[in-house]
N, C-alpha and C positions, 0 to 999 in steps of 0.2 A: 294353513286352516282359518275361515272364520266363522264368525256366530252364525252367517246366514247359509253357511252350507250346512252346520249342523243342527238349525231351526228346519231344512229342509230335509236332513235325514230322518229326523223326530216325527214329521208332519208324513214322510212315507212308510215308516215303521206303523205310524197311528193308524195308517189308512191299511195296513196290512199287505204293505206292497213294499216289494226289496229295496232296499236302499242301491240307490242310481251312482252314487259318488264312491268312486274307486279308494280316495286317501280315507275317507270316513268308515270305509268296508275295514282298510287294514288297520286303522287306530283301534277299531271295534276289536279285532283276531288280536292285536297285542293286549289290549286291556284284558279280553277274555282270558290271554292265555297268564298275564300277570294276576288275575283274580284265581285262578285255578288251583294256585298255589298256595291260598288261604284258608285255612282249616275251617270247617261249617258254611264257606261260602256256596252260592248254588252251583258255581260250575265245580267246585270240588268236589260237591256231593253226585253232580252227574259223572263225573269221572268213576268216582267211586261204583255207582249203577253200570257204567260201563265193565268195568272190570268184570263185577257180580255176572252180570251177561255173558261175556264173553266165556269166562269160566264154566256157565251153564251150559254155554253151546258145545264145547269142549268135552266137560263129564259128565252132561246130564244134568238134571236138577238136583240140586242139594238132597242130600237125606235128613239133614238134621238141622234146627234153627235153636241156638242155644244163646243162652246169658249167662255170666259167669260175673258175681258181684261180690266179690269176697269182702267180709266185713273188717273193718281197723280200725273200727273205734276201742275195741277190748282184745284187739291179738296179742299176745305175748310177742312174736316174730313183731309186728308192725313196733312194739314197744322198743325191741333190741335196735330196729332202723333210726328209732326217734333217740339213740344213746341211753336208754335205760337199761342198767347192770341187772338183767333177766338169766336166769342159769335155765338154758333150755335141756340142757342133758339130764338134769335132775329136779324137774319142774313141780312147784306147787303153786295152785291157782292164787292161794292166798300171800304170794310173797309177791316183791314188784310194788309198781306205784298204785294209789287207790285209784278207781273207778275217774273221779275227778281228776285228777292229774294224766290221765290214760287218754281223756277225753283233749285236754289242754293240750300236749304232746301231738296228737293227731290233725288238732286246728293250726296250733304253732309251727307245724314244721311240714309245708306239703310236697316239699320237695321227699323228705322220708316215706310219707304216705305215697307218693308215685313209684318209689325203690320198692315198697313194701309190695306196691298192686302187680308191678313188671315181674318180682321175684316170683309170685303165687301164680300167675297166669303161666309164666315159663313153667314150673313147678306142675301144676295141673294140666297143660300141653304135654311134659312129659311123661309124666306120670300114669293117666287116666289113657291119652289117646295114642303115647309113645311116638310122638312129634317131638324133634328136637331139633331148634333152632339155632344155627351156626349164624358165622358172621355173613358168610356170602352163600349158604347153601342150607338148604331144611332136610332131614332124615326121618322116615316115618316108618313105622314098623307095626306089629299088630297089636293093637290097644284093645282095651274093653269092648269097643264096639266093632271090632274088625279093621283094616287098615285103612288109614284116610291116605285118599290120592290130593285132596286138595282141601283148602279152608283159606275163608274167607272172614277177618276181622277189624270190626270197628271201634274204636273206645269213647264213652261218651260220661259224663258227668251227672253226678245227679244236685240234687237241690242243694245239700250242705257241702258239694265240693267233693265226694269221694267218686272212684272209679266204677265202672263195669264195661266188660264186654260184650258187644253181641258179636255171633259168631255163625256161620253156615261152614257144614262140612261136608264134603264128597267122599264116598266110601270106593275102595278101588274095586273094581270088580261086583260093584252092586248094580242091582236090576235096573234096566232100561225103563225111560222114560215111559217107553208102551206097556212095559210088562206092572209098571208101579199104576 
């Protein structure tokens, strides 16, 4: 690989002409393959889009788009994950750490905040949608919106670093695209 070959490939790409150098093409495939494993990269997003489209081709259009944003700042369950002694069986809102300490716990322990988020999402999926995620399998049964045949979710952070989930849901035996 030489700088001249890379310059020639860049000129071809700028001219909207396919790259003719086989070695450069191979290098590009390797780079795109490696970058697709980096969360948040364009290639990773293309992969997610591809998964969504293939699910839509198989199951039809998604029926619900939902964002789940559990608040971690003053949640007593989050405080338990952060190591505070909160009696959840006999909970009294005025007991436990004050709001300033609660905020410090969330900001000071991102691992506990992530564990709290994971716990809450799994609980919501299981309780509302009857989706139980096991190590190598997902079980679904009749939830509050019917039986889910597929779902797709991606996690993002907000400005202060707390997590939220965007999800698409497909119903089992739901109306077809034409019926919708």
